[in-house]
Biopython code that builds the backbone (N, CA, C, O; Angstrom):
import numpy as np
from Bio.PDB.StructureBuilder import StructureBuilder

atoms = [
    (1, "MET", "N", (7.763, -0.121, 1.101)),
    (1, "MET", "CA", (8.969, 0.027, 2.209)),
    (1, "MET", "C", (8.825, -1.044, 3.107)),
    (1, "MET", "O", (7.710, -1.523, 3.316)),
    (2, "LYS", "N", (9.965, -1.525, 3.732)),
    (2, "LYS", "CA", (10.099, -2.486, 4.800)),
    (2, "LYS", "C", (11.095, -2.412, 5.518)),
    (2, "LYS", "O", (12.035, -1.790, 5.024)),
    (3, "VAL", "N", (11.273, -2.941, 6.794)),
    (3, "VAL", "CA", (12.619, -3.206, 7.475)),
    (3, "VAL", "C", (13.812, -3.423, 6.627)),
    (3, "VAL", "O", (13.858, -4.425, 5.913)),
    (4, "GLY", "N", (14.646, -2.685, 6.644)),
    (4, "GLY", "CA", (16.191, -3.175, 5.765)),
    (4, "GLY", "C", (16.135, -2.178, 4.451)),
    (4, "GLY", "O", (17.231, -1.887, 3.972)),
    (5, "SER", "N", (14.979, -1.638, 3.837)),
    (5, "SER", "CA", (14.942, -0.936, 2.667)),
    (5, "SER", "C", (15.898, 0.375, 2.679)),
    (5, "SER", "O", (15.941, 1.082, 3.685)),
    (6, "LEU", "N", (16.544, 0.627, 1.702)),
    (6, "LEU", "CA", (17.265, 1.878, 1.466)),
    (6, "LEU", "C", (16.378, 2.825, 0.910)),
    (6, "LEU", "O", (15.780, 2.547, -0.130)),
    (7, "VAL", "N", (16.197, 4.067, 1.557)),
    (7, "VAL", "CA", (15.627, 5.120, 1.331)),
    (7, "VAL", "C", (16.711, 6.327, 1.366)),
    (7, "VAL", "O", (17.819, 6.274, 1.901)),
    (8, "GLU", "N", (16.048, 7.609, 0.562)),
    (8, "GLU", "CA", (16.614, 8.624, 0.275)),
    (8, "GLU", "C", (15.733, 9.753, 0.921)),
    (8, "GLU", "O", (14.522, 9.685, 0.708)),
    (9, "LEU", "N", (16.199, 10.750, 1.662)),
    (9, "LEU", "CA", (15.504, 11.749, 2.312)),
    (9, "LEU", "C", (15.470, 12.591, 1.317)),
    (9, "LEU", "O", (16.534, 13.000, 0.854)),
    (10, "VAL", "N", (14.225, 13.020, 0.787)),
    (10, "VAL", "CA", (13.832, 14.051, -0.414)),
    (10, "VAL", "C", (13.184, 15.378, 0.027)),
    (10, "VAL", "O", (12.888, 16.283, -0.752)),
    (11, "SER", "N", (12.979, 15.398, 1.473)),
    (11, "SER", "CA", (12.267, 16.518, 2.108)),
    (11, "SER", "C", (12.784, 16.862, 3.262)),
    (11, "SER", "O", (12.580, 16.017, 4.134)),
    (12, "ASP", "N", (13.427, 17.859, 3.623)),
    (12, "ASP", "CA", (13.817, 18.385, 4.818)),
    (12, "ASP", "C", (13.348, 19.791, 5.100)),
    (12, "ASP", "O", (13.905, 20.576, 5.868)),
    (13, "SER", "N", (12.131, 20.046, 4.307)),
    (13, "SER", "CA", (11.412, 21.290, 4.654)),
    (13, "SER", "C", (10.823, 21.518, 5.846)),
    (13, "SER", "O", (10.034, 20.616, 6.127)),
    (14, "ASN", "N", (10.898, 22.382, 6.667)),
    (14, "ASN", "CA", (10.286, 23.010, 8.082)),
    (14, "ASN", "C", (10.966, 22.200, 9.358)),
    (14, "ASN", "O", (10.483, 22.073, 10.483)),
    (15, "TRP", "N", (12.291, 21.662, 8.836)),
    (15, "TRP", "CA", (12.852, 21.139, 10.194)),
    (15, "TRP", "C", (13.253, 22.191, 11.091)),
    (15, "TRP", "O", (13.574, 21.818, 12.220)),
    (16, "ALA", "N", (13.310, 23.505, 10.826)),
    (16, "ALA", "CA", (13.325, 24.637, 11.578)),
    (16, "ALA", "C", (11.991, 24.605, 12.766)),
    (16, "ALA", "O", (12.091, 25.118, 13.881)),
    (17, "ASN", "N", (10.919, 23.989, 12.327)),
    (17, "ASN", "CA", (9.817, 24.207, 13.120)),
    (17, "ASN", "C", (10.000, 23.080, 14.457)),
    (17, "ASN", "O", (9.174, 22.889, 15.349)),
    (18, "PHE", "N", (11.176, 22.494, 14.311)),
    (18, "PHE", "CA", (11.376, 21.412, 15.374)),
    (18, "PHE", "C", (12.757, 21.707, 16.330)),
    (18, "PHE", "O", (13.437, 20.840, 16.879)),
    (19, "GLU", "N", (12.940, 22.945, 16.363)),
    (19, "GLU", "CA", (13.985, 23.278, 16.948)),
    (19, "GLU", "C", (14.089, 23.101, 18.517)),
    (19, "GLU", "O", (15.125, 23.201, 19.175)),
    (20, "ARG", "N", (12.853, 22.827, 18.981)),
    (20, "ARG", "CA", (12.802, 22.183, 20.493)),
    (20, "ARG", "C", (13.575, 20.786, 20.425)),
    (20, "ARG", "O", (14.520, 20.602, 21.193)),
    (21, "PHE", "N", (13.243, 19.946, 19.651)),
    (21, "PHE", "CA", (13.870, 18.803, 19.665)),
    (21, "PHE", "C", (15.431, 18.836, 19.388)),
    (21, "PHE", "O", (16.185, 18.041, 19.950)),
    (22, "LYS", "N", (15.921, 19.890, 18.405)),
    (22, "LYS", "CA", (17.154, 19.842, 18.115)),
    (22, "LYS", "C", (17.912, 20.270, 19.736)),
    (22, "LYS", "O", (18.998, 19.753, 19.999)),
    (23, "SER", "N", (17.515, 20.846, 20.350)),
    (23, "SER", "CA", (18.131, 21.254, 21.678)),
    (23, "SER", "C", (17.974, 20.150, 22.798)),
    (23, "SER", "O", (18.343, 20.355, 23.955)),
    (24, "LEU", "N", (17.513, 19.196, 22.458)),
    (24, "LEU", "CA", (17.429, 17.960, 23.278)),
    (24, "LEU", "C", (18.595, 16.951, 22.557)),
    (24, "LEU", "O", (18.742, 15.854, 23.096)),
    (25, "GLY", "N", (19.283, 17.209, 21.578)),
    (25, "GLY", "CA", (20.111, 16.293, 20.944)),
    (25, "GLY", "C", (19.782, 15.685, 19.688)),
    (25, "GLY", "O", (20.653, 15.070, 19.072)),
    (26, "ILE", "N", (18.516, 15.801, 19.208)),
    (26, "ILE", "CA", (18.091, 15.094, 18.201)),
    (26, "ILE", "C", (18.785, 15.001, 17.058)),
    (26, "ILE", "O", (19.228, 16.110, 16.759)),
    (27, "ILE", "N", (19.045, 14.254, 16.367)),
    (27, "ILE", "CA", (19.669, 14.318, 14.954)),
    (27, "ILE", "C", (18.619, 14.121, 13.923)),
    (27, "ILE", "O", (17.694, 13.320, 14.060)),
    (28, "TYR", "N", (18.812, 14.947, 12.795)),
    (28, "TYR", "CA", (18.084, 14.752, 11.715)),
    (28, "TYR", "C", (18.770, 14.357, 10.554)),
    (28, "TYR", "O", (19.963, 14.623, 10.410)),
    (29, "PRO", "N", (17.989, 13.626, 9.553)),
    (29, "PRO", "CA", (18.557, 13.198, 8.419)),
    (29, "PRO", "C", (18.935, 14.154, 7.462)),
    (29, "PRO", "O", (18.184, 15.129, 7.493)),
    (30, "ILE", "N", (19.831, 14.227, 6.621)),
    (30, "ILE", "CA", (20.017, 15.219, 5.531)),
    (30, "ILE", "C", (19.491, 14.904, 4.313)),
    (30, "ILE", "O", (19.435, 13.726, 3.959)),
    (31, "LYS", "N", (18.997, 16.019, 3.444)),
    (31, "LYS", "CA", (18.322, 15.561, 2.252)),
    (31, "LYS", "C", (19.461, 15.291, 1.201)),
    (31, "LYS", "O", (20.496, 15.937, 1.036)),
    (32, "GLY", "N", (18.997, 14.128, 0.502)),
    (32, "GLY", "CA", (20.044, 13.413, -0.382)),
    (32, "GLY", "C", (20.796, 12.594, 0.350)),
    (32, "GLY", "O", (21.614, 12.031, -0.379)),
    (33, "ASN", "N", (20.887, 12.265, 1.504)),
    (33, "ASN", "CA", (21.415, 10.972, 1.935)),
    (33, "ASN", "C", (20.671, 10.075, 1.894)),
    (33, "ASN", "O", (19.447, 10.208, 1.910)),
    (34, "ILE", "N", (21.472, 8.645, 1.816)),
    (34, "ILE", "CA", (20.878, 7.576, 1.868)),
    (34, "ILE", "C", (20.977, 6.709, 3.399)),
    (34, "ILE", "O", (21.930, 6.623, 4.173)),
    (35, "TYR", "N", (19.577, 6.110, 3.487)),
    (35, "TYR", "CA", (19.504, 5.629, 4.929)),
    (35, "TYR", "C", (18.856, 4.263, 4.879)),
    (35, "TYR", "O", (18.251, 3.845, 3.892)),
    (36, "THR", "N", (19.032, 3.548, 6.090)),
    (36, "THR", "CA", (18.688, 1.884, 6.037)),
    (36, "THR", "C", (17.151, 2.113, 7.312)),
    (36, "THR", "O", (17.202, 2.572, 8.453)),
    (37, "ILE", "N", (16.147, 1.685, 6.678)),
    (37, "ILE", "CA", (14.978, 1.605, 7.620)),
    (37, "ILE", "C", (15.203, 0.647, 8.593)),
    (37, "ILE", "O", (15.449, -0.534, 8.349)),
    (38, "ARG", "N", (15.096, 1.311, 10.068)),
    (38, "ARG", "CA", (15.207, 0.323, 11.350)),
    (38, "ARG", "C", (13.982, -0.188, 11.576)),
    (38, "ARG", "O", (13.881, -1.413, 11.635)),
    (39, "ASN", "N", (13.069, 0.464, 11.709)),
    (39, "ASN", "CA", (11.469, 0.300, 12.174)),
    (39, "ASN", "C", (10.619, 1.103, 11.989)),
    (39, "ASN", "O", (11.028, 2.174, 11.541)),
    (40, "PHE", "N", (9.252, 0.991, 12.210)),
    (40, "PHE", "CA", (8.258, 2.059, 11.655)),
    (40, "PHE", "C", (7.679, 2.384, 13.203)),
    (40, "PHE", "O", (7.810, 1.633, 14.169)),
    (41, "GLN", "N", (7.166, 3.383, 13.198)),
    (41, "GLN", "CA", (6.629, 4.014, 14.310)),
    (41, "GLN", "C", (4.869, 4.617, 13.679)),
    (41, "GLN", "O", (4.699, 5.577, 12.928)),
    (42, "LYS", "N", (3.826, 3.765, 14.229)),
    (42, "LYS", "CA", (2.600, 4.457, 13.600)),
    (42, "LYS", "C", (2.062, 5.169, 14.480)),
    (42, "LYS", "O", (1.845, 4.805, 15.636)),
    (43, "GLY", "N", (1.747, 6.475, 13.904)),
    (43, "GLY", "CA", (1.262, 7.845, 14.503)),
    (43, "GLY", "C", (-0.353, 7.787, 14.253)),
    (43, "GLY", "O", (-0.939, 6.918, 13.607)),
    (44, "LYS", "N", (-0.984, 9.004, 14.965)),
    (44, "LYS", "CA", (-2.436, 9.097, 14.661)),
    (44, "LYS", "C", (-2.679, 9.490, 13.201)),
    (44, "LYS", "O", (-3.760, 9.191, 12.694)),
    (45, "MET", "N", (-1.844, 10.073, 12.561)),
    (45, "MET", "CA", (-2.269, 10.836, 11.247)),
    (45, "MET", "C", (-1.025, 10.339, 10.077)),
    (45, "MET", "O", (-1.155, 10.521, 8.866)),
    (46, "GLU", "N", (0.057, 9.752, 10.652)),
    (46, "GLU", "CA", (1.226, 9.434, 9.903)),
    (46, "GLU", "C", (2.099, 8.032, 10.238)),
    (46, "GLU", "O", (1.812, 7.343, 11.217)),
    (47, "ILE", "N", (3.006, 7.744, 9.479)),
    (47, "ILE", "CA", (3.706, 6.651, 9.590)),
    (47, "ILE", "C", (5.025, 7.383, 9.619)),
    (47, "ILE", "O", (5.316, 8.325, 8.882)),
    (48, "GLY", "N", (5.932, 6.752, 10.720)),
    (48, "GLY", "CA", (7.039, 7.471, 10.940)),
    (48, "GLY", "C", (8.205, 6.317, 10.806)),
    (48, "GLY", "O", (7.902, 5.145, 11.027)),
    (49, "ILE", "N", (9.393, 6.641, 10.481)),
    (49, "ILE", "CA", (10.367, 5.423, 10.423)),
    (49, "ILE", "C", (11.369, 5.994, 11.128)),
    (49, "ILE", "O", (11.554, 7.210, 11.181)),
    (50, "ARG", "N", (12.129, 5.047, 11.758)),
    (50, "ARG", "CA", (13.593, 5.275, 12.303)),
    (50, "ARG", "C", (14.605, 4.481, 11.621)),
    (50, "ARG", "O", (14.524, 3.283, 11.350)),
    (51, "LEU", "N", (15.522, 5.239, 11.384)),
    (51, "LEU", "CA", (16.858, 4.699, 10.494)),
    (51, "LEU", "C", (17.987, 4.216, 11.339)),
    (51, "LEU", "O", (18.254, 4.691, 12.443)),
    (52, "GLU", "N", (18.571, 3.343, 10.818)),
    (52, "GLU", "CA", (19.867, 2.356, 11.415)),
    (52, "GLU", "C", (20.880, 3.471, 11.596)),
    (52, "GLU", "O", (21.471, 3.410, 12.674)),
    (53, "GLU", "N", (21.204, 4.418, 10.845)),
    (53, "GLU", "CA", (22.069, 5.206, 10.765)),
    (53, "GLU", "C", (22.168, 6.444, 11.833)),
    (53, "GLU", "O", (23.162, 7.097, 12.153)),
    (54, "ILE", "N", (20.828, 6.553, 12.274)),
    (54, "ILE", "CA", (20.445, 7.797, 13.356)),
    (54, "ILE", "C", (19.587, 7.137, 14.535)),
    (54, "ILE", "O", (18.448, 6.670, 14.506)),
    (55, "ASN", "N", (20.448, 7.245, 15.514)),
    (55, "ASN", "CA", (19.794, 6.647, 17.001)),
    (55, "ASN", "C", (19.638, 7.846, 17.868)),
    (55, "ASN", "O", (20.630, 8.431, 18.304)),
    (56, "ASN", "N", (18.467, 8.217, 18.121)),
    (56, "ASN", "CA", (18.213, 9.391, 18.738)),
    (56, "ASN", "C", (17.952, 9.029, 20.448)),
    (56, "ASN", "O", (18.048, 7.872, 20.857)),
    (57, "PRO", "N", (17.698, 9.894, 21.128)),
    (57, "PRO", "CA", (17.593, 9.857, 22.514)),
    (57, "PRO", "C", (16.042, 9.596, 22.728)),
    (57, "PRO", "O", (15.330, 9.947, 21.788)),
    (58, "ILE", "N", (15.444, 9.055, 23.780)),
    (58, "ILE", "CA", (14.138, 9.071, 24.022)),
    (58, "ILE", "C", (13.541, 10.330, 24.276)),
    (58, "ILE", "O", (14.217, 10.946, 25.099)),
    (59, "VAL", "N", (12.674, 10.876, 23.946)),
    (59, "VAL", "CA", (12.223, 12.185, 24.381)),
    (59, "VAL", "C", (10.583, 12.151, 24.933)),
    (59, "VAL", "O", (9.800, 11.219, 24.751)),
    (60, "HIS", "N", (10.373, 13.100, 25.468)),
    (60, "HIS", "CA", (8.758, 13.102, 25.900)),
    (60, "HIS", "C", (8.014, 14.091, 25.007)),
    (60, "HIS", "O", (8.328, 15.269, 24.840)),
    (61, "PHE", "N", (6.651, 13.239, 24.280)),
    (61, "PHE", "CA", (5.835, 14.107, 23.278)),
    (61, "PHE", "C", (4.451, 14.203, 24.264)),
    (61, "PHE", "O", (3.656, 13.324, 24.595)),
    (62, "THR", "N", (4.508, 15.616, 24.579)),
    (62, "THR", "CA", (3.292, 15.869, 25.222)),
    (62, "THR", "C", (1.821, 15.694, 24.653)),
    (62, "THR", "O", (0.888, 15.312, 25.360)),
    (63, "HIS", "N", (1.732, 15.933, 23.641)),
    (63, "HIS", "CA", (0.532, 15.568, 22.866)),
    (63, "HIS", "C", (0.087, 14.279, 22.760)),
    (63, "HIS", "O", (-1.090, 14.051, 22.479)),
    (64, "ILE", "N", (0.968, 13.319, 22.970)),
    (64, "ILE", "CA", (0.562, 11.969, 23.227)),
    (64, "ILE", "C", (0.807, 11.587, 24.535)),
    (64, "ILE", "O", (0.216, 10.579, 24.920)),
    (65, "ASN", "N", (1.407, 12.054, 25.164)),
    (65, "ASN", "CA", (2.017, 11.811, 26.640)),
    (65, "ASN", "C", (2.669, 10.544, 26.578)),
    (65, "ASN", "O", (2.349, 9.564, 27.252)),
    (66, "ALA", "N", (3.793, 10.611, 25.566)),
    (66, "ALA", "CA", (4.474, 9.217, 25.793)),
    (66, "ALA", "C", (5.903, 9.734, 25.682)),
    (66, "ALA", "O", (6.155, 10.895, 25.362)),
    (67, "ASN", "N", (6.975, 8.671, 26.007)),
    (67, "ASN", "CA", (8.181, 8.902, 25.914)),
    (67, "ASN", "C", (8.518, 7.878, 24.559)),
    (67, "ASN", "O", (8.012, 6.757, 24.516)),
    (68, "LEU", "N", (9.324, 8.327, 23.580)),
    (68, "LEU", "CA", (9.441, 7.612, 22.241)),
    (68, "LEU", "C", (10.869, 8.261, 21.760)),
    (68, "LEU", "O", (11.269, 9.403, 21.986)),
    (69, "GLU", "N", (11.449, 7.330, 21.114)),
    (69, "GLU", "CA", (12.568, 7.824, 20.316)),
    (69, "GLU", "C", (11.966, 8.578, 18.922)),
    (69, "GLU", "O", (11.151, 7.952, 18.244)),
    (70, "PRO", "N", (12.350, 9.817, 18.548)),
    (70, "PRO", "CA", (11.602, 10.409, 17.395)),
    (70, "PRO", "C", (11.862, 9.463, 16.212)),
    (70, "PRO", "O", (12.819, 8.708, 16.039)),
    (71, "SER", "N", (10.767, 9.684, 15.426)),
    (71, "SER", "CA", (10.579, 9.105, 14.081)),
    (71, "SER", "C", (10.491, 10.070, 13.059)),
    (71, "SER", "O", (9.858, 11.095, 13.310)),
    (72, "PHE", "N", (11.040, 9.923, 11.888)),
    (72, "PHE", "CA", (10.662, 10.776, 10.616)),
    (72, "PHE", "C", (9.734, 10.377, 9.680)),
    (72, "PHE", "O", (9.904, 9.303, 9.104)),
    (73, "ASN", "N", (8.541, 11.241, 9.374)),
    (73, "ASN", "CA", (7.391, 10.646, 8.475)),
    (73, "ASN", "C", (8.117, 10.442, 7.169)),
    (73, "ASN", "O", (9.022, 11.033, 6.581)),
    (74, "ILE", "N", (7.184, 9.110, 6.881)),
    (74, "ILE", "CA", (7.400, 8.338, 5.527)),
    (74, "ILE", "C", (7.212, 9.147, 4.445)),
    (74, "ILE", "O", (7.841, 8.782, 3.452)),
    (75, "ILE", "N", (6.606, 10.046, 4.330)),
    (75, "ILE", "CA", (6.470, 10.846, 3.179)),
    (75, "ILE", "C", (7.566, 11.663, 2.840)),
    (75, "ILE", "O", (7.505, 12.258, 1.764)),
    (76, "ARG", "N", (8.582, 11.807, 3.574)),
    (76, "ARG", "CA", (9.822, 12.700, 3.410)),
    (76, "ARG", "C", (11.043, 11.713, 2.702)),
    (76, "ARG", "O", (12.182, 12.168, 2.594)),
    (77, "PHE", "N", (10.778, 10.607, 2.326)),
    (77, "PHE", "CA", (11.723, 9.508, 1.723)),
    (77, "PHE", "C", (11.080, 8.874, 0.499)),
    (77, "PHE", "O", (9.875, 8.759, 0.274)),
    (78, "ARG", "N", (12.119, 8.481, -0.261)),
    (78, "ARG", "CA", (11.613, 7.655, -1.524)),
    (78, "ARG", "C", (12.668, 6.342, -1.173)),
    (78, "ARG", "O", (13.828, 6.332, -0.761)),
    (79, "GLU", "N", (11.766, 5.304, -1.513)),
    (79, "GLU", "CA", (12.615, 3.885, -1.263)),
    (79, "GLU", "C", (13.577, 3.802, -2.498)),
    (79, "GLU", "O", (13.231, 4.381, -3.529)),
    (80, "LEU", "N", (14.495, 3.273, -2.467)),
    (80, "LEU", "CA", (15.649, 3.101, -3.790)),
    (80, "LEU", "C", (15.500, 1.815, -3.981)),
    (80, "LEU", "O", (15.318, 1.060, -3.026)),
    (81, "GLN", "N", (15.557, 1.369, -5.293)),
    (81, "GLN", "CA", (15.532, -0.101, -5.699)),
    (81, "GLN", "C", (17.082, -0.487, -5.671)),
    (81, "GLN", "O", (17.929, 0.109, -6.336)),
    (82, "THR", "N", (17.380, -1.704, -4.700)),
    (82, "THR", "CA", (18.586, -2.367, -4.564)),
    (82, "THR", "C", (19.105, -3.274, -5.909)),
    (82, "THR", "O", (18.346, -4.027, -6.519)),
    (83, "PRO", "N", (20.049, -3.135, -6.139)),
    (83, "PRO", "CA", (20.722, -3.965, -7.371)),
    (83, "PRO", "C", (20.253, -5.364, -7.289)),
    (83, "PRO", "O", (20.080, -5.849, -6.170)),
    (84, "SER", "N", (20.037, -6.038, -8.309)),
    (84, "SER", "CA", (20.183, -7.488, -8.157)),
    (84, "SER", "C", (21.240, -8.065, -7.968)),
    (84, "SER", "O", (22.194, -7.512, -8.515)),
    (85, "SER", "N", (21.558, -9.330, -7.181)),
    (85, "SER", "CA", (22.723, -10.033, -7.472)),
    (85, "SER", "C", (23.358, -10.185, -8.591)),
    (85, "SER", "O", (22.686, -10.262, -9.620)),
    (86, "ILE", "N", (24.747, -10.260, -8.655)),
    (86, "ILE", "CA", (25.414, -10.184, -9.970)),
    (86, "ILE", "C", (26.684, -11.343, -9.483)),
    (86, "ILE", "O", (27.477, -11.104, -8.573)),
    (87, "SER", "N", (26.674, -12.443, -10.183)),
    (87, "SER", "CA", (27.749, -13.315, -9.826)),
    (87, "SER", "C", (29.135, -12.809, -10.794)),
    (87, "SER", "O", (29.169, -12.405, -11.957)),
    (88, "ILE", "N", (29.987, -12.972, -10.013)),
    (88, "ILE", "CA", (31.473, -12.785, -10.709)),
    (88, "ILE", "C", (31.613, -13.652, -12.153)),
    (88, "ILE", "O", (32.264, -13.352, -13.154)),
    (89, "GLU", "N", (30.986, -14.529, -11.965)),
    (89, "GLU", "CA", (31.132, -15.720, -13.307)),
    (89, "GLU", "C", (30.734, -14.843, -14.506)),
    (89, "GLU", "O", (31.346, -14.768, -15.571)),
    (90, "SER", "N", (29.613, -14.194, -14.161)),
    (90, "SER", "CA", (29.156, -13.457, -15.337)),
    (90, "SER", "C", (30.045, -12.400, -16.056)),
    (90, "SER", "O", (29.822, -12.081, -17.223)),
    (91, "PHE", "N", (31.053, -11.872, -15.327)),
    (91, "PHE", "CA", (32.220, -11.121, -16.001)),
    (91, "PHE", "C", (33.409, -11.943, -16.483)),
    (91, "PHE", "O", (34.206, -11.340, -17.202)),
    (92, "ILE", "N", (33.636, -13.108, -16.230)),
    (92, "ILE", "CA", (34.592, -13.700, -16.742)),
    (92, "ILE", "C", (34.478, -14.437, -17.928)),
    (92, "ILE", "O", (33.642, -15.335, -18.031)),
    (93, "THR", "N", (35.294, -14.117, -18.886)),
    (93, "THR", "CA", (35.278, -14.737, -20.065)),
    (93, "THR", "C", (36.426, -15.690, -20.309)),
    (93, "THR", "O", (37.433, -15.500, -19.627)),
    (94, "GLU", "N", (36.431, -16.593, -21.096)),
    (94, "GLU", "CA", (37.491, -17.369, -21.404)),
    (94, "GLU", "C", (38.371, -17.157, -22.520)),
    (94, "GLU", "O", (37.875, -16.990, -23.634)),
    (95, "THR", "N", (39.631, -17.143, -22.357)),
    (95, "THR", "CA", (40.386, -16.895, -23.628)),
    (95, "THR", "C", (40.792, -17.961, -24.111)),
    (95, "THR", "O", (41.075, -18.917, -23.389)),
    (96, "VAL", "N", (40.890, -17.991, -25.356)),
    (96, "VAL", "CA", (41.257, -19.166, -26.341)),
    (96, "VAL", "C", (42.670, -18.944, -26.981)),
    (96, "VAL", "O", (43.123, -19.765, -27.778)),
]
sb = StructureBuilder()
sb.init_structure("model")
sb.init_model(0)
sb.init_chain("A")
sb.init_seg("    ")
for serial, (resi, resn, name, xyz) in enumerate(atoms, 1):
    if name == "N":
        sb.init_residue(resn, " ", resi, " ")
    sb.init_atom(name, np.array(xyz, "f"), 0.0, 1.0, " ", f" {name:<3s}", serial, name[0])
structure = sb.get_structure()
C-alpha cells in the first residue's frame, strides 16, 4: 500500500469500543466502502492510515500524550488493484 492506493474497509469490528471518539465528532469508515490513502501514521504496535475521503478533527491521545488526527489500523483494509490504462483506440474498429 502507498499514498494514493485505493483500499476497501473489510473490518469494522469493535468500532463500539471507540464511543469516546465518536462523541468528539470522529467519522469512521464504513465496511465495504472504497477509500484513498492520504497518509500513514506509525504507532507503537500498528500502522494507521488516514483517508482522503475522511478528514477528522485533531484529538488528544492520553496514552501517548499527543494531539493527532485519528488514523485507522491498516489491517482493517485491503488494497484494490487499479485497472491498467485502456486506450480508446483499442475499441475502435475500422469498417470496410
